[in-house]
ZAGUDO-711641 format. One line per field, with one value per residue: residue number from 1; residue in three letters; chain; x, z, y of N, C-alpha, C in turn. Coordinates in steps of 0.05 Angstrom, whole numbers, padded with zeros to 5 digits, m for minus. Layout:
N
num: [NUM|...]
residu: [ALA|...]
chaine: [A|...]
n.u: [X|...]
n.w: [Z|...]
n.v: [Y|...]
ca.u: [X|...]
ca.w: [Z|...]
ca.v: [Y|...]
c.u: [X|...]
c.w: [Z|...]
c.v: [Y|...]
//
This chain:
321
num: [1|2|3|4|5|6|7|8|9|10|11|12|13|14|15|16|17|18|19|20|21|22|23|24|25|26|27|28|29|30|31|32|33|34|35|36|37|38|39|40|41|42|43|44|45|46|47|48|49|50|51|52|53|54|55|56|57|58|59|60|61|62|63|64|65|66|67|68|69|70|71|72|73|74|75|76|77|78|79|80|81|82|83|84|85|86|87|88|89|90|91|92|93|94|95|96|97|98|99|100|101|102|103|104|105|106|107|108|109|110|111|112|113|114|115|116|117|118|119|120|121|122|123|124|125|126|127|128|129|130|131|132|133|134|135|136|137|138|139|140|141|142|143|144|145|146|147|148|149|150|151|152|153|154|155|156|157|158|159|160|161|162|163|164|165|166|167|168|169|170|171|172|173|174|175|176|177|178|179|180|181|182|183|184|185|186|187|188|189|190|191|192|193|194|195|196|197|198|199|200|201|202|203|204|205|206|207|208|209|210|211|212|213|214|215|216|217|218|219|220|221|222|223|224|225|226|227|228|229|230|231|232|233|234|235|236|237|238|239|240|241|242|243|244|245|246|247|248|249|250|251|252|253|254|255|256|257|258|259|260|261|262|263|264|265|266|267|268|269|270|271|272|273|274|275|276|277|278|279|280|281|282|283|284|285|286|287|288|289|290|291|292|293|294|295|296|297|298|299|300|301|302|303|304|305|306|307|308|309|310|311|312|313|314|315|316|317|318|319|320|321]
residu: [MET|THR|THR|PRO|GLY|SER|ALA|ILE|LEU|GLY|VAL|GLY|ALA|TYR|ARG|PRO|ALA|ARG|VAL|VAL|GLY|ASN|GLU|GLU|ILE|CYS|GLY|ARG|ILE|ASP|SER|SER|ASP|GLU|TRP|ILE|ARG|ARG|ARG|SER|GLY|ILE|VAL|SER|ARG|ARG|ILE|ALA|GLY|ALA|GLY|GLU|THR|VAL|LEU|ALA|MET|ALA|ALA|GLU|ALA|SER|ARG|LYS|ALA|LEU|ALA|GLN|ALA|GLY|THR|ASP|PRO|GLN|GLY|VAL|ASP|MET|VAL|LEU|LEU|ALA|SER|MET|SER|PHE|THR|GLU|GLN|SER|PRO|PRO|GLY|ALA|PRO|ARG|ILE|ALA|GLU|LEU|ILE|GLY|ALA|ASN|ALA|ALA|ALA|GLY|LEU|ASP|VAL|ASN|ALA|ALA|CYS|SER|GLY|PHE|CYS|TYR|ALA|LEU|ALA|LEU|ALA|ASP|GLY|MET|VAL|CYS|ALA|GLY|GLN|ALA|ARG|ARG|ILE|VAL|VAL|VAL|GLY|SER|GLU|ARG|MET|SER|ASP|ILE|VAL|ASP|PRO|THR|ASP|ARG|GLY|SER|ALA|PHE|LEU|PHE|GLY|ASP|GLY|ALA|GLY|ALA|VAL|VAL|VAL|GLY|ARG|ALA|ASP|THR|PRO|GLY|ILE|GLY|PRO|VAL|SER|TRP|GLY|SER|VAL|GLY|GLY|GLN|HIS|ALA|LEU|ILE|SER|HIS|ASP|HIS|ALA|TRP|GLY|GLU|LYS|PRO|GLU|ARG|PRO|TYR|LEU|ARG|LEU|ALA|GLY|PRO|GLU|VAL|PHE|ARG|TRP|ALA|THR|THR|ILE|VAL|PRO|GLU|VAL|SER|ARG|ARG|ALA|LEU|ASP|ALA|ALA|GLY|ILE|ASP|VAL|GLY|ALA|LEU|GLY|ALA|PHE|ILE|PRO|HIS|GLN|ALA|ASN|LEU|ARG|ILE|VAL|GLU|ALA|ALA|ALA|ARG|SER|LEU|GLY|LEU|PRO|PRO|THR|THR|VAL|VAL|ALA|ARG|ASP|VAL|VAL|HIS|SER|GLY|ASN|THR|SER|ALA|ALA|SER|ILE|PRO|LEU|ALA|MET|GLU|ASP|LEU|MET|SER|ARG|GLY|ALA|VAL|ALA|ARG|GLY|ASP|ARG|ALA|LEU|LEU|VAL|GLY|PHE|GLY|ALA|GLY|LEU|THR|TYR|ALA|ALA|GLN|VAL|VAL|ILE|LEU|PRO]
chaine: [A|A|A|A|A|A|A|A|A|A|A|A|A|A|A|A|A|A|A|A|A|A|A|A|A|A|A|A|A|A|A|A|A|A|A|A|A|A|A|A|A|A|A|A|A|A|A|A|A|A|A|A|A|A|A|A|A|A|A|A|A|A|A|A|A|A|A|A|A|A|A|A|A|A|A|A|A|A|A|A|A|A|A|A|A|A|A|A|A|A|A|A|A|A|A|A|A|A|A|A|A|A|A|A|A|A|A|A|A|A|A|A|A|A|A|A|A|A|A|A|A|A|A|A|A|A|A|A|A|A|A|A|A|A|A|A|A|A|A|A|A|A|A|A|A|A|A|A|A|A|A|A|A|A|A|A|A|A|A|A|A|A|A|A|A|A|A|A|A|A|A|A|A|A|A|A|A|A|A|A|A|A|A|A|A|A|A|A|A|A|A|A|A|A|A|A|A|A|A|A|A|A|A|A|A|A|A|A|A|A|A|A|A|A|A|A|A|A|A|A|A|A|A|A|A|A|A|A|A|A|A|A|A|A|A|A|A|A|A|A|A|A|A|A|A|A|A|A|A|A|A|A|A|A|A|A|A|A|A|A|A|A|A|A|A|A|A|A|A|A|A|A|A|A|A|A|A|A|A|A|A|A|A|A|A|A|A|A|A|A|A|A|A|A|A|A|A|A|A|A|A|A|A|A|A|A|A|A|A|A|A|A|A|A|A|A|A|A|A|A|A]
n.u: [03330|03369|03404|03437|03438|03407|03360|03333|03267|03223|03197|03164|03125|03097|03070|03048|02987|02987|03024|03075|03102|03162|03146|03102|03124|03161|03140|03133|03183|03213|03241|03264|03247|03292|03333|03323|03328|03382|03408|03391|03373|03321|03256|03203|03160|03126|03070|03038|02968|02905|02893|02935|02976|03036|03033|02992|03013|03059|03037|03012|03055|03082|03046|03049|03102|03100|03066|03096|03137|03111|03092|03055|03020|03012|03057|03096|03145|03165|03160|03194|03197|03224|03232|03233|03195|03149|03108|03089|03111|03098|03044|03090|03097|03104|03078|03025|03026|03037|02988|02954|02970|02957|02991|02984|03007|03059|03121|03139|03177|03202|03249|03294|03338|03341|03356|03388|03359|03332|03374|03398|03355|03349|03398|03390|03347|03371|03409|03375|03347|03390|03409|03369|03325|03280|03238|03213|03215|03187|03212|03205|03208|03180|03154|03128|03151|03133|03106|03143|03177|03191|03149|03163|03217|03274|03320|03307|03254|03243|03267|03244|03200|03143|03127|03131|03170|03182|03210|03213|03247|03279|03297|03352|03385|03430|03466|03439|03445|03495|03549|03539|03565|03574|03561|03568|03567|03562|03577|03568|03514|03481|03480|03438|03378|03321|03294|03281|03261|03203|03149|03180|03174|03117|03105|03108|03163|03212|03248|03315|03371|03441|03459|03508|03549|03529|03529|03584|03601|03571|03589|03638|03633|03599|03626|03668|03644|03618|03660|03680|03636|03635|03685|03675|03636|03665|03672|03685|03678|03664|03630|03580|03511|03477|03474|03449|03440|03419|03369|03382|03398|03410|03460|03494|03488|03509|03561|03581|03578|03615|03662|03667|03680|03645|03629|03604|03563|03537|03477|03453|03414|03366|03321|03307|03297|03243|03218|03238|03271|03260|03277|03281|03251|03272|03312|03287|03244|03271|03296|03252|03232|03273|03269|03216|03216|03248|03301|03340|03362|03336|03374|03417|03472|03468|03489|03473|03466|03460|03452|03452|03414|03439|03497|03486|03506|03507|03519|03508|03517|03469|03431|03387|03318]
n.w: [m00852|m00888|m00939|m01001|m01017|m01031|m01072|m01113|m01130|m01153|m01175|m01159|m01167|m01146|m01169|m01153|m01179|m01192|m01229|m01222|m01250|m01259|m01265|m01232|m01182|m01183|m01172|m01117|m01096|m01117|m01167|m01228|m01284|m01315|m01278|m01239|m01269|m01283|m01234|m01213|m01252|m01253|m01281|m01271|m01219|m01178|m01137|m01079|m01067|m01032|m00995|m01019|m00983|m00944|m00928|m00961|m01013|m01008|m01000|m01050|m01086|m01065|m01075|m01130|m01137|m01113|m01148|m01195|m01177|m01171|m01121|m01067|m01021|m00971|m00965|m00948|m00901|m00875|m00873|m00892|m00882|m00911|m00896|m00889|m00883|m00859|m00812|m00764|m00704|m00673|m00678|m00714|m00787|m00821|m00803|m00814|m00869|m00883|m00868|m00904|m00954|m00949|m00923|m00871|m00825|m00825|m00800|m00782|m00795|m00787|m00821|m00815|m00850|m00879|m00943|m00955|m00939|m00969|m00989|m00941|m00917|m00956|m00949|m00898|m00908|m00943|m00909|m00870|m00901|m00920|m00872|m00859|m00832|m00856|m00913|m00954|m00965|m00964|m00986|m00981|m01003|m00985|m00993|m00973|m00986|m00993|m00947|m00909|m00926|m00933|m00972|m00989|m00987|m01018|m01026|m01025|m01039|m01092|m01102|m01084|m01087|m01087|m01075|m01084|m01081|m01089|m01072|m01077|m01037|m01038|m01028|m01065|m01111|m01137|m01112|m01113|m01091|m01073|m01024|m00976|m00973|m00927|m00884|m00839|m00823|m00771|m00747|m00782|m00785|m00785|m00835|m00866|m00841|m00796|m00779|m00727|m00669|m00666|m00631|m00604|m00619|m00634|m00689|m00746|m00757|m00810|m00863|m00876|m00917|m00928|m00985|m01021|m00989|m00981|m01034|m01046|m01009|m01026|m01079|m01069|m01033|m01060|m01107|m01078|m01041|m01079|m01107|m01067|m01059|m01109|m01107|m01064|m01086|m01123|m01177|m01237|m01258|m01311|m01317|m01303|m01317|m01304|m01270|m01212|m01174|m01114|m01128|m01122|m01145|m01210|m01225|m01187|m01198|m01250|m01242|m01208|m01242|m01281|m01250|m01235|m01283|m01319|m01371|m01438|m01446|m01398|m01367|m01341|m01288|m01290|m01266|m01233|m01262|m01277|m01232|m01187|m01123|m01085|m01037|m00996|m01031|m01080|m01106|m01115|m01147|m01191|m01210|m01225|m01266|m01305|m01317|m01334|m01381|m01412|m01414|m01388|m01379|m01358|m01309|m01314|m01282|m01230|m01199|m01138|m01101|m01042|m01007|m00958|m00909|m00843|m00830|m00878|m00917|m00968|m01008|m01058|m01103|m01147|m01179|m01231|m01233]
n.v: [m05676|m05659|m05623|m05608|m05555|m05490|m05454|m05401|m05407|m05383|m05320|m05258|m05198|m05135|m05076|m05012|m04981|m04927|m04882|m04836|m04781|m04740|m04687|m04679|m04677|m04636|m04584|m04583|m04585|m04545|m04554|m04587|m04628|m04641|m04632|m04671|m04718|m04714|m04717|m04766|m04802|m04818|m04823|m04834|m04860|m04909|m04897|m04917|m04927|m04920|m04978|m05004|m05028|m05040|m05094|m05115|m05108|m05139|m05189|m05198|m05198|m05242|m05284|m05287|m05302|m05353|m05379|m05379|m05411|m05458|m05475|m05497|m05456|m05478|m05508|m05474|m05457|m05413|m05342|m05286|m05218|m05162|m05096|m05026|m04988|m05006|m04986|m05006|m05026|m05069|m05115|m05159|m05158|m05202|m05252|m05239|m05232|m05285|m05308|m05282|m05303|m05355|m05389|m05415|m05439|m05423|m05398|m05330|m05272|m05206|m05166|m05114|m05084|m05041|m05016|m05058|m05100|m05141|m05174|m05189|m05218|m05258|m05285|m05305|m05340|m05376|m05399|m05424|m05462|m05493|m05512|m05547|m05529|m05510|m05522|m05492|m05423|m05359|m05299|m05232|m05166|m05106|m05041|m04978|m04925|m04874|m04862|m04848|m04809|m04741|m04702|m04652|m04648|m04628|m04657|m04711|m04725|m04736|m04784|m04833|m04891|m04936|m05006|m05079|m05138|m05208|m05273|m05344|m05389|m05451|m05521|m05548|m05590|m05573|m05521|m05455|m05405|m05364|m05356|m05305|m05239|m05191|m05134|m05077|m05006|m04977|m04930|m04890|m04882|m04837|m04815|m04834|m04829|m04824|m04759|m04751|m04790|m04833|m04806|m04770|m04718|m04675|m04675|m04720|m04764|m04759|m04791|m04775|m04759|m04753|m04735|m04727|m04750|m04802|m04820|m04821|m04860|m04905|m04914|m04933|m04978|m05014|m05037|m05061|m05099|m05129|m05154|m05186|m05221|m05246|m05273|m05307|m05339|m05363|m05348|m05310|m05241|m05242|m05285|m05270|m05264|m05224|m05161|m05139|m05091|m05055|m05009|m04951|m04903|m04882|m04863|m04885|m04940|m04943|m04925|m04965|m05009|m04995|m04994|m05047|m05070|m05096|m05142|m05132|m05169|m05176|m05162|m05102|m05082|m05031|m05012|m04971|m04926|m04923|m04940|m04916|m04908|m04962|m04983|m05039|m05069|m05062|m05095|m05148|m05129|m05108|m05154|m05185|m05152|m05156|m05211|m05216|m05187|m05217|m05205|m05232|m05300|m05364|m05396|m05362|m05329|m05282|m05223|m05198|m05138|m05103|m05041|m04989|m04952|m04952|m04957|m05007|m05065|m05116|m05174|m05225|m05280|m05307|m05359|m05350|m05366]
ca.u: [03324|03394|03402|03463|03438|03381|03358|03308|03249|03203|03199|03139|03126|03073|03075|03023|02975|02992|03050|03080|03125|03177|03132|03084|03140|03177|03129|03135|03211|03226|03261|03256|03250|03320|03350|03319|03341|03411|03417|03384|03364|03293|03236|03177|03159|03099|03062|03016|02943|02890|02891|02961|02992|03060|03026|02977|03031|03076|03022|03007|03081|03088|03028|03060|03127|03092|03054|03118|03153|03094|03093|03030|03025|03013|03084|03115|03152|03173|03157|03212|03190|03244|03219|03240|03173|03127|03109|03079|03132|03086|03056|03105|03080|03107|03057|03000|03030|03033|02959|02942|02977|02948|03012|02973|03023|03086|03134|03141|03197|03208|03278|03298|03365|03337|03358|03402|03342|03326|03398|03400|03334|03356|03419|03378|03331|03390|03420|03355|03342|03414|03411|03348|03305|03257|03238|03205|03213|03181|03227|03191|03214|03156|03158|03113|03170|03118|03096|03164|03193|03178|03144|03174|03246|03286|03341|03299|03227|03242|03281|03232|03175|03131|03124|03139|03181|03185|03221|03210|03272|03275|03319|03361|03408|03453|03462|03434|03450|03522|03555|03535|03586|03558|03573|03555|03584|03544|03587|03558|03485|03466|03479|03411|03364|03298|03303|03277|03248|03174|03140|03198|03162|03089|03103|03118|03191|03216|03274|03332|03397|03463|03463|03536|03564|03519|03538|03613|03603|03559|03605|03661|03626|03586|03646|03683|03629|03613|03683|03681|03615|03645|03706|03662|03622|03685|03668|03696|03657|03655|03610|03554|03491|03463|03483|03424|03444|03397|03363|03382|03404|03422|03488|03508|03487|03527|03589|03589|03582|03641|03684|03671|03689|03627|03630|03579|03543|03524|03455|03453|03387|03362|03292|03304|03288|03214|03207|03249|03285|03240|03290|03284|03237|03283|03326|03269|03229|03289|03300|03227|03231|03291|03259|03190|03222|03265|03328|03358|03352|03336|03401|03438|03482|03463|03501|03455|03481|03443|03467|03435|03414|03450|03497|03488|03511|03507|03519|03511|03511|03447|03423|03359|03300]
ca.w: [m00870|m00899|m00967|m01010|m01023|m01036|m01096|m01118|m01146|m01166|m01169|m01164|m01162|m01146|m01173|m01150|m01204|m01198|m01239|m01216|m01265|m01246|m01266|m01209|m01158|m01186|m01160|m01088|m01087|m01132|m01183|m01256|m01294|m01323|m01254|m01226|m01286|m01282|m01208|m01205|m01274|m01249|m01298|m01258|m01197|m01171|m01110|m01070|m01060|m01010|m00998|m01027|m00959|m00944|m00926|m00984|m01035|m01003|m01005|m01079|m01098|m01056|m01089|m01157|m01134|m01107|m01172|m01213|m01166|m01169|m01093|m01052|m00998|m00947|m00963|m00939|m00873|m00864|m00888|m00883|m00893|m00909|m00900|m00871|m00882|m00845|m00789|m00740|m00691|m00664|m00684|m00739|m00811|m00835|m00797|m00828|m00898|m00884|m00867|m00929|m00977|m00944|m00909|m00844|m00804|m00829|m00782|m00795|m00783|m00801|m00823|m00823|m00856|m00899|m00972|m00957|m00926|m00984|m00989|m00914|m00914|m00974|m00937|m00876|m00920|m00953|m00886|m00858|m00918|m00921|m00846|m00855|m00814|m00872|m00940|m00972|m00951|m00980|m00979|m00994|m00996|m00991|m00983|m00980|m00979|m00993|m00920|m00890|m00939|m00934|m01000|m00996|m00983|m01044|m01028|m01025|m01047|m01120|m01105|m01074|m01097|m01071|m01089|m01070|m01097|m01072|m01084|m01061|m01034|m01030|m01031|m01093|m01114|m01144|m01098|m01130|m01077|m01064|m00998|m00973|m00963|m00915|m00862|m00832|m00814|m00753|m00740|m00802|m00787|m00788|m00864|m00875|m00816|m00791|m00767|m00698|m00662|m00663|m00604|m00593|m00626|m00643|m00718|m00753|m00767|m00838|m00871|m00888|m00925|m00937|m01012|m01031|m00973|m00987|m01061|m01044|m00995|m01042|m01102|m01059|m01021|m01079|m01121|m01059|m01031|m01102|m01113|m01045|m01065|m01132|m01097|m01047|m01104|m01140|m01205|m01248|m01267|m01338|m01316|m01295|m01337|m01296|m01246|m01201|m01149|m01103|m01147|m01106|m01162|m01234|m01225|m01171|m01213|m01273|m01231|m01199|m01266|m01293|m01232|m01236|m01310|m01330|m01400|m01452|m01445|m01372|m01367|m01317|m01281|m01288|m01260|m01219|m01281|m01277|m01206|m01165|m01102|m01069|m01014|m00994|m01053|m01107|m01120|m01128|m01168|m01215|m01220|m01239|m01290|m01325|m01325|m01349|m01407|m01427|m01416|m01377|m01384|m01336|m01305|m01313|m01255|m01225|m01175|m01123|m01081|m01027|m00991|m00950|m00881|m00822|m00858|m00883|m00944|m00971|m01036|m01063|m01130|m01148|m01205|m01236|m01237]
ca.v: [m05654|m05648|m05615|m05597|m05527|m05478|m05438|m05385|m05424|m05367|m05291|m05244|m05169|m05119|m05048|m04997|m04973|m04899|m04874|m04808|m04771|m04719|m04661|m04677|m04672|m04612|m04560|m04585|m04583|m04524|m04568|m04591|m04655|m04644|m04633|m04697|m04739|m04712|m04725|m04793|m04819|m04826|m04811|m04837|m04879|m04917|m04889|m04933|m04914|m04932|m05007|m05016|m05026|m05057|m05122|m05123|m05109|m05162|m05214|m05202|m05206|m05269|m05302|m05290|m05318|m05380|m05390|m05385|m05433|m05482|m05482|m05493|m05440|m05495|m05519|m05453|m05460|m05388|m05318|m05265|m05192|m05142|m05071|m05004|m04969|m05017|m04969|m05019|m05041|m05094|m05141|m05159|m05161|m05228|m05271|m05231|m05239|m05314|m05313|m05272|m05320|m05382|m05405|m05409|m05449|m05415|m05379|m05304|m05255|m05181|m05160|m05086|m05076|m05020|m05023|m05084|m05119|m05165|m05191|m05200|m05239|m05280|m05300|m05320|m05362|m05396|m05413|m05441|m05485|m05510|m05525|m05565|m05518|m05504|m05532|m05470|m05397|m05335|m05275|m05210|m05138|m05090|m05014|m04953|m04903|m04849|m04857|m04840|m04789|m04715|m04696|m04626|m04648|m04626|m04676|m04739|m04730|m04746|m04809|m04858|m04902|m04958|m05031|m05103|m05160|m05232|m05297|m05369|m05403|m05479|m05540|m05552|m05609|m05556|m05495|m05432|m05381|m05364|m05345|m05276|m05221|m05170|m05119|m05052|m04984|m04964|m04903|m04870|m04885|m04811|m04807|m04840|m04834|m04806|m04735|m04755|m04815|m04833|m04798|m04750|m04692|m04678|m04681|m04746|m04764|m04765|m04801|m04755|m04770|m04736|m04745|m04729|m04769|m04829|m04827|m04829|m04886|m04927|m04920|m04947|m05003|m05033|m05053|m05076|m05122|m05145|m05171|m05206|m05241|m05262|m05290|m05327|m05357|m05376|m05342|m05285|m05223|m05249|m05306|m05259|m05257|m05199|m05146|m05128|m05077|m05039|m04987|m04926|m04880|m04893|m04856|m04905|m04965|m04941|m04923|m04991|m05027|m04988|m05002|m05076|m05078|m05116|m05146|m05123|m05190|m05175|m05144|m05085|m05074|m05002|m05009|m04946|m04905|m04922|m04948|m04901|m04924|m04976|m04994|m05068|m05082|m05055|m05117|m05167|m05116|m05106|m05181|m05193|m05137|m05168|m05237|m05214|m05176|m05235|m05194|m05252|m05327|m05383|m05408|m05342|m05321|m05254|m05212|m05180|m05122|m05084|m05021|m04968|m04942|m04969|m04965|m05036|m05074|m05145|m05183|m05253|m05289|m05326|m05370|m05342|m05389]
c.u: [03350|03390|03429|03462|03409|03383|03333|03291|03229|03206|03172|03142|03098|03081|03049|03013|02983|03021|03053|03105|03139|03162|03114|03099|03154|03166|03132|03163|03227|03249|03251|03260|03279|03338|03348|03332|03371|03422|03413|03378|03335|03274|03209|03180|03130|03094|03037|02992|02930|02887|02917|02981|03018|03053|03010|02995|03050|03062|03018|03033|03088|03071|03039|03085|03120|03081|03077|03135|03137|03093|03066|03036|03027|03040|03105|03120|03158|03168|03176|03204|03213|03231|03230|03217|03148|03127|03098|03102|03123|03056|03072|03087|03081|03086|03031|03002|03026|03003|02946|02947|02968|02969|03007|02991|03052|03096|03137|03160|03201|03238|03280|03328|03364|03340|03374|03384|03336|03350|03402|03380|03339|03378|03408|03362|03349|03401|03401|03349|03366|03418|03389|03326|03279|03260|03233|03203|03206|03197|03215|03201|03190|03159|03136|03130|03156|03107|03118|03183|03178|03174|03154|03204|03260|03308|03333|03272|03225|03253|03264|03206|03166|03129|03133|03150|03186|03198|03213|03237|03267|03299|03326|03385|03433|03449|03460|03437|03478|03526|03551|03560|03571|03572|03557|03575|03566|03552|03577|03528|03470|03465|03451|03395|03339|03308|03298|03262|03218|03167|03157|03188|03134|03087|03116|03148|03193|03245|03290|03358|03416|03472|03492|03552|03556|03529|03567|03616|03594|03577|03632|03654|03614|03606|03662|03669|03621|03636|03686|03660|03623|03666|03694|03648|03641|03682|03681|03673|03647|03634|03582|03536|03477|03475|03458|03430|03419|03394|03360|03382|03418|03452|03505|03510|03508|03556|03599|03595|03609|03664|03689|03681|03672|03629|03604|03556|03528|03502|03455|03424|03386|03333|03287|03293|03258|03201|03216|03263|03263|03253|03292|03270|03251|03297|03306|03251|03246|03294|03275|03224|03248|03280|03233|03195|03239|03293|03349|03346|03353|03364|03424|03447|03478|03477|03482|03471|03461|03461|03449|03437|03425|03478|03501|03494|03513|03507|03521|03505|03489|03444|03394|03342|03288]
c.w: [m00880|m00929|m00976|m01015|m01026|m01062|m01096|m01138|m01162|m01157|m01175|m01156|m01160|m01148|m01170|m01177|m01211|m01205|m01235|m01231|m01250|m01245|m01242|m01183|m01159|m01171|m01129|m01079|m01102|m01150|m01212|m01263|m01302|m01299|m01241|m01243|m01285|m01256|m01202|m01228|m01273|m01267|m01285|m01236|m01192|m01142|m01102|m01062|m01037|m01015|m01006|m01004|m00963|m00945|m00951|m01009|m01032|m01008|m01034|m01093|m01090|m01070|m01117|m01157|m01129|m01132|m01192|m01204|m01166|m01141|m01080|m01027|m00972|m00943|m00954|m00909|m00859|m00883|m00876|m00897|m00889|m00915|m00880|m00869|m00870|m00817|m00763|m00727|m00682|m00668|m00710|m00763|m00824|m00828|m00811|m00858|m00901|m00885|m00894|m00953|m00972|m00932|m00879|m00821|m00805|m00807|m00797|m00780|m00800|m00799|m00831|m00826|m00879|m00927|m00976|m00948|m00942|m00985|m00962|m00910|m00932|m00962|m00913|m00886|m00930|m00930|m00873|m00875|m00918|m00894|m00840|m00837|m00829|m00900|m00960|m00955|m00971|m00969|m00995|m00984|m01004|m00978|m00992|m00971|m00978|m00965|m00902|m00902|m00940|m00963|m01008|m00993|m01010|m01048|m01030|m01037|m01075|m01123|m01101|m01087|m01080|m01088|m01072|m01089|m01079|m01087|m01065|m01061|m01025|m01035|m01060|m01092|m01121|m01130|m01117|m01117|m01065|m01036|m00997|m00963|m00952|m00893|m00856|m00822|m00795|m00745|m00759|m00806|m00793|m00818|m00876|m00850|m00814|m00775|m00737|m00693|m00661|m00634|m00592|m00597|m00635|m00672|m00724|m00762|m00796|m00843|m00884|m00896|m00933|m00964|m01022|m01016|m00978|m01014|m01060|m01031|m01013|m01066|m01095|m01049|m01041|m01094|m01102|m01050|m01055|m01108|m01091|m01050|m01089|m01124|m01081|m01064|m01122|m01170|m01212|m01257|m01295|m01339|m01310|m01319|m01330|m01272|m01236|m01174|m01139|m01121|m01132|m01124|m01187|m01236|m01209|m01185|m01235|m01263|m01221|m01222|m01279|m01276|m01233|m01263|m01322|m01360|m01413|m01451|m01418|m01373|m01340|m01312|m01277|m01283|m01245|m01237|m01279|m01251|m01183|m01146|m01084|m01046|m01016|m01017|m01079|m01121|m01131|m01150|m01194|m01227|m01236|m01265|m01312|m01335|m01342|m01377|m01424|m01431|m01405|m01382|m01358|m01333|m01306|m01284|m01253|m01199|m01162|m01103|m01068|m01011|m00983|m00920|m00862|m00812|m00861|m00912|m00945|m01001|m01037|m01093|m01129|m01176|m01209|m01243|m01266]
c.v: [m05642|m05642|m05603|m05567|m05516|m05462|m05422|m05401|m05407|m05338|m05278|m05215|m05157|m05090|m05033|m04986|m04944|m04893|m04844|m04799|m04748|m04693|m04657|m04670|m04645|m04588|m04560|m04580|m04562|m04535|m04570|m04620|m04660|m04647|m04661|m04719|m04738|m04722|m04754|m04812|m04827|m04809|m04812|m04858|m04887|m04909|m04904|m04916|m04928|m04962|m05020|m05012|m05043|m05086|m05131|m05126|m05134|m05188|m05219|m05211|m05235|m05290|m05308|m05306|m05347|m05394|m05397|m05409|m05460|m05493|m05477|m05477|m05456|m05508|m05499|m05456|m05434|m05365|m05297|m05239|m05173|m05115|m05050|m04984|m04981|m05005|m04981|m05035|m05068|m05093|m05140|m05165|m05188|m05248|m05264|m05236|m05269|m05321|m05304|m05290|m05349|m05401|m05404|m05418|m05440|m05396|m05352|m05286|m05230|m05176|m05131|m05081|m05056|m05030|m05048|m05106|m05144|m05184|m05204|m05223|m05263|m05298|m05317|m05344|m05384|m05412|m05432|m05465|m05504|m05525|m05545|m05555|m05510|m05516|m05509|m05445|m05376|m05312|m05252|m05184|m05121|m05062|m04995|m04930|m04876|m04842|m04845|m04819|m04763|m04706|m04669|m04625|m04649|m04647|m04705|m04745|m04743|m04774|m04834|m04865|m04924|m04983|m05055|m05124|m05184|m05255|m05320|m05383|m05431|m05496|m05543|m05572|m05594|m05529|m05472|m05406|m05382|m05353|m05315|m05262|m05197|m05156|m05093|m05032|m04967|m04935|m04882|m04872|m04860|m04803|m04813|m04847|m04816|m04782|m04734|m04781|m04811|m04825|m04776|m04722|m04696|m04686|m04708|m04744|m04771|m04775|m04779|m04769|m04748|m04745|m04748|m04750|m04798|m04838|m04836|m04856|m04909|m04934|m04933|m04975|m05023|m05049|m05071|m05102|m05140|m05164|m05193|m05228|m05258|m05282|m05313|m05348|m05372|m05371|m05315|m05268|m05230|m05270|m05296|m05254|m05231|m05187|m05131|m05115|m05063|m05015|m04961|m04902|m04891|m04886|m04876|m04932|m04964|m04939|m04950|m05011|m05021|m04998|m05032|m05086|m05099|m05118|m05137|m05144|m05190|m05154|m05128|m05076|m05044|m04996|m04983|m04924|m04901|m04931|m04931|m04919|m04936|m04992|m05025|m05083|m05079|m05079|m05138|m05155|m05115|m05134|m05190|m05178|m05149|m05194|m05234|m05203|m05194|m05225|m05213|m05279|m05344|m05396|m05387|m05336|m05291|m05246|m05192|m05164|m05102|m05065|m04999|m04962|m04962|m04961|m04995|m05042|m05104|m05152|m05213|m05259|m05310|m05336|m05363|m05366|m05389]
//
């Protein structure tokens, strides 16, 4: 089962039906539409309803990715679920996603690297395919951030949304997933963390973040790890067709694009404007958005960059299917 490389063969997305504009959130956090747009660039986000669970959204996005890839679910050897909002510690969600999509015999593994989770899981899939341990792997990021964010928290309630994005990774004669550049800064884990552990207090824990500190860290680490990924892939920034960073905040996206000196021909993903921050789902959602609108072309090189709680970060260059 040797192979010269792996590639993304198909992409799929699921966006909840309910669209929530800034006006609906403003009253709960004593804010305004203008303030939210200025701080984050976000205009609206999708919020999951009854039945739109982490697993259900993941399964739908995965089905669409499989259809685009022309892959029979029975040919899937592994499902990797990247999520920080799947609140069941056990059993894991990935085996149930495999069952939902008809990949009944596939292995399943949950990956929690927060907003870097999709890039981490993509690197794992690439390694397994290249090592001959699997032929086809579904990598899906799925989040119901509305379950873990305090709706009255002025510092975070306006940032997050729900949704799922998936890709199919498989063997390729020409490698389509570049070497990953990744790392973590565990000493700064408190910058993005739950306010207490599950079971520690009667009330549920909520995700909190130190906004200014996270912004400063993100605008430093994203260009740094991006350059490392470009060097590892052996390409210059001018060869990029697209820049698809984690959609945390439009200000971070724009600052990173400027720092990298992207040429005008490179398309910058700005899905955060209408999807909000969907953590591990944001990169595949943004990728699918660009592809579905025809903003990028098949065979374009895209730089993916994840960063978030942990603190974790990862980047790799991929060829779009």
